[in-house]
C-alpha positions as CSV (number, residue, x, y, z in Angstrom):
1,M,155.0,244.7,223.4
2,A,157.0,243.3,225.5
3,R,155.7,239.4,225.8
4,N,155.9,237.2,229.3
5,I,159.5,235.8,228.8
6,G,158.3,233.5,232.4
7,L,161.4,234.7,234.4
8,N,161.1,237.6,237.6
9,V,162.5,240.3,235.6
10,A,161.6,243.7,234.2
11,L,160.3,244.6,231.0
12,P,161.8,246.9,228.6
13,T,160.6,250.4,228.6
14,Q,161.7,250.7,225.1
15,E,160.1,248.8,222.0
16,C,163.5,247.1,220.0
17,N,163.6,245.1,216.5
18,E,165.9,242.7,217.1
19,D,165.6,239.2,216.3
20,D,167.5,237.8,219.4
21,C,165.4,240.2,221.7
22,P,163.2,237.2,224.2
23,F,161.3,239.9,224.7
24,H,160.0,241.6,221.4
25,G,162.3,238.8,219.1
26,T,162.2,235.3,218.9
27,L,164.7,234.1,221.5
28,P,163.7,231.7,223.5
29,V,164.6,231.7,228.0
30,R,165.5,228.7,228.9
31,G,168.1,226.7,231.2
32,Q,169.7,228.7,233.9
33,V,169.5,231.9,235.3
34,I,173.2,233.0,236.3
35,T,174.3,235.9,238.6
36,G,177.8,238.0,237.3
37,K,179.4,240.9,236.4
38,V,179.1,242.6,233.2
39,V,183.0,243.7,233.0
40,S,182.8,244.2,229.1
41,E,179.9,245.6,226.5
42,K,182.4,246.8,223.5
43,M,180.9,244.5,220.5
44,K,177.1,245.1,219.9
45,G,174.5,242.8,221.7
46,T,177.0,241.0,223.4
47,V,178.2,241.4,227.2
48,V,181.7,239.8,228.8
49,V,180.7,238.2,231.9
């Protein structure tokens, strides 16, 4: 079950087991929210914006 992270975003449909997931893990979401375009997602768990 996904927890509410306090932002108006769609909840994920699948559950994951990553510790760095804001919905299923312990990663807190805070600070500013930015909008950008993902240009690369080659490395696992990382994107280039």
